[in-house]
N, C-alpha and C positions, 0 to 999 in steps of 0.2 A: 502493501499499500502507500502511495506516495504523500506530500503535501500534509495536511490533517489527513489523515489515511486518503490517499488516492487507492484505486483497486484495479490489481493488476492478480488473477487468479491462479489458483496452483493447492497441491493437496500436500500436507503436512512429511517430510521426512520419505522424499523418495515414492512415497504409496504411489501406482498408478494409479492416475485418473480418469482411463479411457476404458471404457466399455466397446464390444464389438462396433455398436454402431455410433461411437466416436462421442456419447454423450460423458459427461464429467459425472462418477458415481453419487451417488444422488441428488442426482437432474430431476425435474419433473418440469411439464409444462407448462408452462408460465402468463400464457395471453392473457390469461382469465384475472389474472395481477389487477389492482387495485388502479387509479387511473394515475400517470405523472405529476408530479408538484409544477405549481405556475412555471412557464416556461420565463428564463430572461435571458438576453445577451450576453454569449461566450465570453468570458474575459481570462485567459488562459494562465495562471501561476500555476508553478510547479514547486517541486521539495528539494529537486536538485536540477542542477543546467542538463539541455540534453549532450549529447555529447556529439562531439565538431563532426561534421560529414568526410568522408573517405571511400578512397575511389574502390568502387569496386570490382572485382574480377571476375570475369563471366557470367550467363544469364542466374537472374534470382531464381530459388529452388521454389516448387509450384506452390510449397505452402503463402509464403510470401509472398505469391500473386494475386494467391485466394484473397488471402488477409490484405490485400492492398485494392483489390476491387470490390472487398463489402467497404472498405475504410469512403472509400469515391463515393458509393451507392447510396452510404449513409450521410455523408458530408452536411445536405439541405436541412437534413432534420436531427441533428448533432446535440443538438438543447434534450430536444424531447427524450431522444437515444438519452442521454444520459438522468436527465430526472426519472425514465421509470428503470431502468438500473437502480438508480438509488430508494425509489417504492417498491420495489423486486426483492433489496438487500432488506433493508429495515419490516418489511412486514412478513418475510418469511425468518427472517434473525434478529426480532427487536432489542436485542441484547448486546449487537453492535453500536447501534446508534450512538453508547456514552462514551463511542470511543472518538467522535467526530462533535465539531463547535455548535452549539447551540443557534447561531444563524450557518446555514450554508450556501448565504450566495455567491460568496467567494472560493469553496469547495467544491462547486457541482461540476464543473467544469475541466476539473485536475484529471481525471481517468483517461479523458478523449485525448489533453496531448501525451497522457503516458504512455497510449498504448497505437499513437499516432508514429512515438518516437519510437517506440520498439518494434512496429512494423519497419517503420525508413530504415533500420537498421538491422532487420534478422539475417542478413545472410551476413552480418560483418561480425563474426564471431564476437574478435578480441573487444572491441569497444561497445557491444550491446551488455556483458559481460559486463566490463566495468563502468558503466552506469547503471545498470539491476542490481549490482553487489553493493554501491554505494546508494542503492535507494530501499534496500535491506538492511541494512545498518543501521540508516537514517529512521526507517519506520519502529523500530524498539522503543524510541521515545512517546510514541501514540499506544505504547501496551498492546501492541498488535503481537499476533502471537499464531503459530506455522497452522493448527487447528483454525484458523478466521478463513483462511482463504477459498478452501472448496465451497466456501457460502458464496464467498464473491466470484467464484467461477462460476456458477450457478445464476447467479444477477448478470453474470453479464452474458452468459448464451443467451441466458430468454432475453435481455433485451436486444439485441441481434439482432436472432431470431425475427421479433415482432418487424424492427425499423428494414432488416437489409435489403427487403422486397425480394423481384428474382437473383438477386446475388446470393438467397441464403441457401442451399441444399446442405445434404448426406456430407457432402464432399467439403463444405467451407468447413462447416460446423466441424469435422473432425479436421482440419488444418486449425483450426483456430483452439480446440481443448488440447492438442498436442502444442501450440509455442506458449499456450497459459499455460500447461505441463513442464515446460524447459526455463520460462521467463522469472515465473513464481519459484522454481525450486531452485533457481540460483541468488532468489532473495533469501528463501529461509535459511538455504548453507548459512548466506552472509550475517546475517543476525547471530546463526548459533555460535559462528566461528566470533565474532567482534564481540559476542556473551561473556567472551573465556577472555577479552580484554579488556573492556572497559564498561562504565555504565551506558547503560540506557540514554540518563541525562547528567546534567551539575547544576547544584544548585549556584546561585553566583549572588553577592550583596551589591549593591551599589555604594560604593566607597563614592563619590563625587561627580556631582552633576554642571557642567559647565555650558549656560546657556552664552553659544555663539552668536547668536539672532533670533526672532522675534522668534523662528519653524526651526533653529541646529541648535542641539542637543551634543556635547561632546561628553560620554557618560562611559566613569571607567568602573571595575568591575573587579570585585576579588572570589573566585570561581574556592568551592566547599573544598576541591583537592586539583591535582596536576590537571589540567587543562592541555591538551601538546596537539601543537597547529604549526602551520608556517605561515611563512607571511606572504600576503597575498589570496591567501582565504578567506572562507567566510562561514559565522556557525547562522545556524535556528533558535530563534529567542519565541520563549513562552515569557507575555506578564501576568500576575495573580488578578486582572481586571478584568482579562478576558482569556478563560481559560481555554485551551486545546486549539488556541488561534497561532499559529507559529507562525513569523515573518523574516525571511532573509537578513543578515547586515555583515558590514567588513569587515575585519580587523584592522584599525587603523595603527597599527604598530607591531611591528616582528614581537615574538618571545621575549617576556623582561626576565629579569633574574628574581624581580623580588615576585614573576605568576600572574600580577594583576594585565586584567584586560581595556581595550580602548575601543568603542562605540562613536561613530561620527552617524545622526540620526537625526532624518528630517520629516519635520511634521507634512504630509500632504491631506491635500482635499477629502473626507470620509475616512482616512486611514485611522481605523483603532487602535491598532497597536502603538503606530509610530508616535501619533495625537499621544495617548498614556503615556509613552516613555519621556518624550519630548517636556509636557507641561503638567505632567502628575508624578510622575517619579522624582523619589528622594531619597540620598541618602541613609542607608538604612533598608530599601526593600528591596525584597529578595527574589529576582527571577530563573529562570529554567533555560537552559542552554543543550542545544540537542548537540551533536557529533560535529568535526570540523568538515568541511568541505569543500570542494574547488579546488583548480587545476592552474590555476593564474598565479606560477609562484617561479621563481630564480633558479635557471639553468646554471651551476656554478662549477659547472664540466668547460663553459665555455668563457671567451673572453671576448665577446663577444659586447658591443656597448644595448645600453636598453633605453629603448622612445617608450616614454608612457604617457596616455594620453587619458588624465582624470576632470570629469564633467559631474560638478555638483559635489556630493557625498562622496563621489566615484574618484576624490583624491584619497579616500583615507585607507585605498590598500597600496594608491604611489603611494603614501606614504613608508606605510609596513614595507615596501618592496627598497627603497631608498635605505630605509634602516640597516635590513638585509646582508644588503651590500655592505654598507659600511661596516657590520661584524663581520663581515666574511675577510675583511681586509683589503677587498677588491679595488682595483685602482683605474677600471675601465667606464668611460664616458655613459655618462648618467643622463637624459633628454627630456625633462617633465613640462609638458602644457599643460595647463590650469587651465578648464575653462568653465566662465560662468555667465547669467544674463550682464549682469553688473559688478563693478568693485563694493559693492559692498556686498553680493554672494561671496565673492571671494572669502572664506569666513577664517580657514585657515594657512592666506598667504604668509602672516610674520611669521607661522611653524615652519615651511616651506623654506622662505626664507633664508630663517639662521639659519637651516640646515644647507645651503646654497656658500655662504660664509664660513662653514664650516668645513666643509669637502670642496674641494676643488675641482675635481673631477663633473661635480652636478651643477649643471642649468636647469632653475626656474623661469619659463615661461608665463608669466597669465596670460588669459585668453581674456574678453568678455565680447559679450554678444556686438556690443556700440563701434568694435573691432575687426571685427571680421568673424567668421566662424570661426570654430578650432581645428578641423580639416583641412581648410587652406591657410592659418596659420602653419601648420604643419608642413604642408608642400613647400610653403615660403623657404623655409630653411633644410637643411640634409648637405648632403645625399645621406642615405638612412639603408640601404645595402647592406652592411655589415651591422645593424643593429638587430635585439630579437624586439617586438613590439609587443606594450601591456595596454588594456582598452577600459577606462569602469567610469559608467556612468551611466545617463541615460539610453533606452534601443534606440533611438535616430544616432542620438552621438555614436555610437558601438558601430551602427550599420554602415553611418558616412567615413567614419573610420578607419574602418576596413576597408573601401574600397581606395580612402585615399594613397593608405597605406599599402596595398595592392600597387596603385599608379605608381609610388615611387621607390619598385622594386623588390620591395620588402615579401617575400616566400607565404605563401598563407600558414607552411607549416610553424612558421615561425612569430606569427601573429597570435597573441593569448588574451582571449576574454573569456567570460563566462554565459553568456549568450550565446544563442542563436536562431535565427528564424522568426521567426513570430512568442517564440520562449519569451516570457519578459516574467521577473523574477518579482515577488511580490514588493510595493514599495511602500505598502503600509504596516 
């Protein structure tokens, strides 16, 4: 399950979920289930960023063809399919409702994004495995257990059967069952391995709350036990005011000897979690953290320069990367472009300029919209062919930034970020 639990189905601990007809064990005809909940336009946040696209070799497998055909057929009714899925799940397994937030508005579309991602990478086993294992580890914080997956599988198959129309037949159902079995077992196995190594979540006390602007706060946390992470990674966070609603925030520093963690939070309109953290949280409050995730980390085996683009609070992980380079004693060039709407929104510029004064290999270039777009500023400098690029910020900035970097000669495999396509990490 992802995000507040996203559901990808599967049976526990390697037990086969397939019968001769391809149905999940225990599956029933669910066309008579209750009507779906009220539809809403899809907003597709995920608990983990989708994997980077990779070149496929050879033709897609037959199962992949059938699954993608189903997804094309259901694309226009994705909202109704998702609502029907949850109606089935909660009606037949009401005990699972407690794993989800009280308000399902931001939860309901996570399933479809997870399925689209899995289907897109079905024939790329290394990429799919890494992605799903991350989801499996992350789902421990929701109380997800292996025995929950068969119920999810039943609801998924029932919803697809109802809405896939002419794309649904016995062969397609069998393909979905096989895929679901593979996908969910990866998640179950990863969760079981992680249970031996780390807690499902960490308690973290707020030790300082610095309001930099009316809607941006820098929060420092003290976890109740060591929290291992790498500069450039992010965490999922739950507040006591909105139980079972988790949001992603990048770490704003490299790991520190005192174990403290720093986050930059921007309150966004209708953002329950972000507004609570910016306007309500105070020292002494206790939050919960999920495991660290993300691949936007520094490769210390190369001496390539670092070209870093940070927009808004996206400067937080960029600052962490600068600290990481300094702590490793590297002297390679680091170029930071710090973008914002105006000078007032460059809330951490003083910190970044102090770092520039401290490290001669670091250059910081603030860019506001009054002066031009961030990608345009990057094009003005360079050349960047010998740099590894890192991007963090709003999705639009990531997209335009990637295009600009490719145009500047940086290969795709040296451009790092934690967004892909339509994936939007929750801002709230």
